[in-house]
N, C-alpha and C positions, 0 to 999 in steps of 0.2 A: 362213478356210475351215475347216470342221470336217466330220466324217463326217455323212452325211445322216440317219443314225439311230444309236441307241446301238450301239457296236461294240467288241468285244473280240477280241483274238487271243492265245490261250493256248498257250504253247509249251514244248518241251524243247530249245530251241536259241537261235539269234540271234547267237552270237559264234563267232569262230574266231581262231586265231593269225595275226597279221599277218606280212608280209614284213620290215618294219622296226620293227614295234611288237608289244607283247605281245598286244593284242586288236584285232580289227577287227569291225565290224558285218557280219553275214552277211545272207542273203536275207530271213529272217523279220523283222528290224528294218526293213529297207528296205520290206518289204511292209506293215508297220504304217504307215509314212509314206504309202505309196500309198493305203491305206484312208482316211487322213485327207483325201485330196483336195487336197494342197498343190501349188500351181502358182505360178510367177512370183516366188518368194522362197525363202530358206533355211528348211527345216523347223525347227520348234521342238520339241525333245524334252526331257521332264523325266525325269531318272534318279533312281530311288528305291532306295537301298541299305540300307534299314532291316534287312532280313533278315541282312545281314552286319555289322550294327552301324555302318553308314555308314563302312566302312573307307576311309581316305583314299587308300591306294595304288590301290584299285580305282576310286574316283572319278576319279583321275588317268588311269587307263587308259581309262575310258569317255569322258572328255573328249577324249583324243587320238583315240579311235576316231571320235567325232563330227566332229572337225576334218577327218579324212581323208575321211569320208563327205560332208562339206559340210553338216552339220547344226549348228544352234545348240543346245547342251546346257546345261541348268540342273540342278545336283544339288539335290535336296531332302533336307536332313539334319534329323534329329530328335534327334541326340545332339550335345552335351549339352542343346541346346535347338534349336527350329526356326531354320534359318539365314535365313529370310525372315520379314518382319513379317506379311504377309498370305498365309497358306498357301493358302487357298481361291482367292484372286485369282491367285496364281502358278500353281497347277495349271490353272485355267481359261484361262490365257493361253497354253497350249501345245497343240500339235497331237496329241502322243502322250505318254503316260506309259509308261515302260519300268521294270518292277520287277525287281530282281535277285533271284537265288535265295539260299538260305541257310535260316534257321529261319523257317518259316511261323508257328509258334506265337508266337515272339517278335515277329514282324512284326505279327500281329493284335493282340497286347496293346498294343504301343506305338502303333499307329495308333488304336486305340480311346481310349487315354489322351489323344490329341491331337485327337480328332474327325476324323481323316483317313478313317475308314470312311465317314462321312456325306459328306465332301467328295468322295471318289471316286465315290460314287453320283450326286452332282449333276453331276460332270464327265462321267460316262458318259451321263447324260440330255442333257447339253448338246452331245454330239458329240465330246468328246475321246476319242481311241482309247486304250483301256486295254489294256496288253500286258505281257508279262514272261515269265520263264523259271523253271521249277521252282517254288519257293515263290511267285514272281511270277506263276505260272500258277494254282496251287491256290487262292490267296487270293480269286479272283473267284467260285469255286464254293461249294457247300455244304461241301465238305471233300475229304479224300483220305487218302493214306498218306504219312507223314512220318518222317524220322529226327531231328526236332527234339528229341525226348526222350532220344536215345541211339542207338547203332548198330542196335538192333533196331527195325524199322519199327512204328509204331503209328498208329491212326486219329486224324485231326483232323476234328471234325464241326461246328465253329463258325466257319467261314470267312465271308466277306462275303455270300455267297448271292445275288450279282447273277445268277448262272446257276443254275438249279434242278437241277443234276446234281452228281456228284462228279468228281474229276479224278485221273487216274493219269499221273505224269510218269516220264521215263527208263524207259519200259516195256520196252525191249530191253536196256539196259545194266546194270540192277540186277535180278538174277534173282529177288530176293525180292518185287518189287513186283507182278508179275502174279498169283501165287497169293494174295497178301494182298488185292488188290483184288477178286478173284473171291470170296474168303471173306466180305469185308465187305459186298459187294453181296448175296450169297446169304443172309446172316443178317439183312439189313435195317439194318445199322449205317450203310451209305452208300446213297444212291439210285443210279440208273443212272449208270455211270461213263463218262466220255469220256477216252480215254487216248492218249498220244503217245510214239512212239519218239523217240530223240534226233534233232534236226534237223527235227522236224515241228511244225506249229502248227495250231490249230483256230480258224476264223473264225466269229464269232457276230454276227448282226444282231438287235438286241434279245436275246431268249433263244433264238433259233433257230440251230442249227448249220447253216451254209450251205456250208462248204467246209473240206477239209483241204488244207494246202499243205506243201511240203517243200523245204528247202535242200540236202538230202543225198539222193542216189538210193537206191532200194531200201528205204526205211523206210516204216512204216505208222502209221495211226491206228486206233483200236478203240473200239467201244461194247460195254460189258459190262452186260447186263440180268439182273435176277432172273428165273429160270425154274423154277417148282416149288420144290424145296428146294435148287436149285443156281443156277449162273450160266451164261449163254450169251454168247459173245463173237463180235462181227461185225467183220471188218476193213474199213476204208475206205481206198481207194487215194488217196493225196494227189496233187494237181497239183504238178508240179515247177516251182519258181520259177526264173527266169532266173539263170544263173551270174554271179557278180560278178567 
C-alpha cells in the first residue's frame, strides 16, 4: 500500500525526548505513516541522515524510536558508500522516507552525486510518502533559508524542486528566519514561501498544499508572498494531531 497520489509532509518537528530513550517519534512522523495508508502490517520507514553525515549515534536513536513506535526502520547511508546495493529498489520498498535535519547544502550535493535526487522523484511519483524535518523539509522545495554555510543564514535556491515554492523552517524558534524569508521573497530570490513553526508540518498532494498539521498546540504555518516591493504573510491555523 502506498499513498494514492504523490505526497509530501514537510515539517519543523517529528521528534521529542522519550521517557526511557533519547528520541521518540512524535505526531508528525506518525501522520506520515497515516498518509501512506499502511494497514495490517508494520509500517516500513526509511531514515535518511545525509544532512548530519549519517551520524551513527543518531541512526541508533532513530532505530530505537522506530522499535518503540512499532515501525520497521531501514537507514540509508551514503557515507562512506551506500549501505544497500540497490538504492532505488530499497527506497521504493518503503512506505515513508524520513529525512533528518542538518546541512541541506551538503545533503543536496551528496544526493546528486549518487543520483538520489532522481530516485526521490520516482519514489514520490510512485506513492512513497516523502517527509522530513528542517533540511529534510527544505530539500523538497525550490529552496529556503539555511545555516549550512555558517551561523549567518543564507539562501539556498537549488533544492530538488518537487514543490514549486520555497520553505521556511523553525519560523518561531530562530528569530533571524522570518525577516530573511520576507526579504528573499520580496526581492525575488525565492518564490512564495511556505513556513512552519516548530512542531508543525505541511501536507502536499501533488504540488497542492492541502493541510497544515501540528503536534504542538499554539503553533502556526504561514504563506509569504511577494506583494509590490515587499512581502505579505498569511497565517494558516494547523489541525492539531492526536496526542501520543
